[in-house]
C-alpha positions in Angstrom: 7.1 72.6 8.7 10.0 70.8 7.2 11.9 73.3 5.5 11.4 75.6 9.3 12.6 73.1 11.2 15.3 71.7 8.4 16.5 76.3 8.2 16.4 75.9 12.6 19.1 73.0 13.0 21.1 73.8 10.1 20.8 77.7 11.5 22.5 75.8 15.4 25.0 74.1 13.2 23.3 70.4 13.1 24.6 68.7 9.6 20.7 67.7 8.1 20.2 64.6 5.2 18.8 65.6 1.8 15.2 64.4 2.6 11.8 63.4 0.8 10.6 61.8 3.0 8.4 62.2 6.3 11.3 62.3 8.6 15.0 64.0 8.5 18.1 62.5 9.5 20.4 64.7 11.8 23.2 64.9 13.9 24.7 67.8 15.8 28.7 67.8 15.2 30.6 66.6 18.3 27.9 65.0 20.1 26.3 61.7 19.9 23.4 60.3 17.9 22.6 57.9 21.0 23.7 61.4 24.1 20.7 64.1 21.3 18.1 61.3 21.2 18.9 60.8 25.4 18.7 64.3 25.5 15.7 64.3 24.0 13.7 61.9 25.4 14.4 63.4 29.1 12.8 66.4 27.6 9.4 64.3 26.5 10.4 65.0 23.1 11.3 61.1 21.3 13.7 60.0 18.1 15.2 57.4 16.4 18.9 56.4 16.9 20.8 53.8 15.1 24.1 52.2 17.0 25.7 51.6 13.6 29.2 52.6 12.6 27.5 55.1 10.3 24.3 56.2 12.1 25.9 56.5 15.5 26.5 60.1 15.2 22.8 60.9 14.1 18.9 60.8 15.1 16.6 59.9 12.5 13.1 63.2 13.7 10.0 62.4 12.1 8.1 65.4 11.0 4.5 66.4 12.4 3.1 69.4 13.4 4.6 72.6 14.0 4.2 73.0 17.8 5.5 69.7 17.3 8.7 71.0 15.4 9.1 73.9 17.2 9.6 72.0 20.7 12.6 70.1 18.4 
């Protein structure tokens, strides 16, 4: 599910940082990380947002079950 999620995000124009952990760090150009996190939260999907100067445009997405990744 990790590689499929990354492929789908990249196909949607997202920037995804390389990671071997159980999460990915990604963002959608032109959209703030806070807005992404808020919209996903409204849809019942929780991600982490770190409002620092270098991390603001991105969210941390934990790799979950296939169904969870598809929902994202």
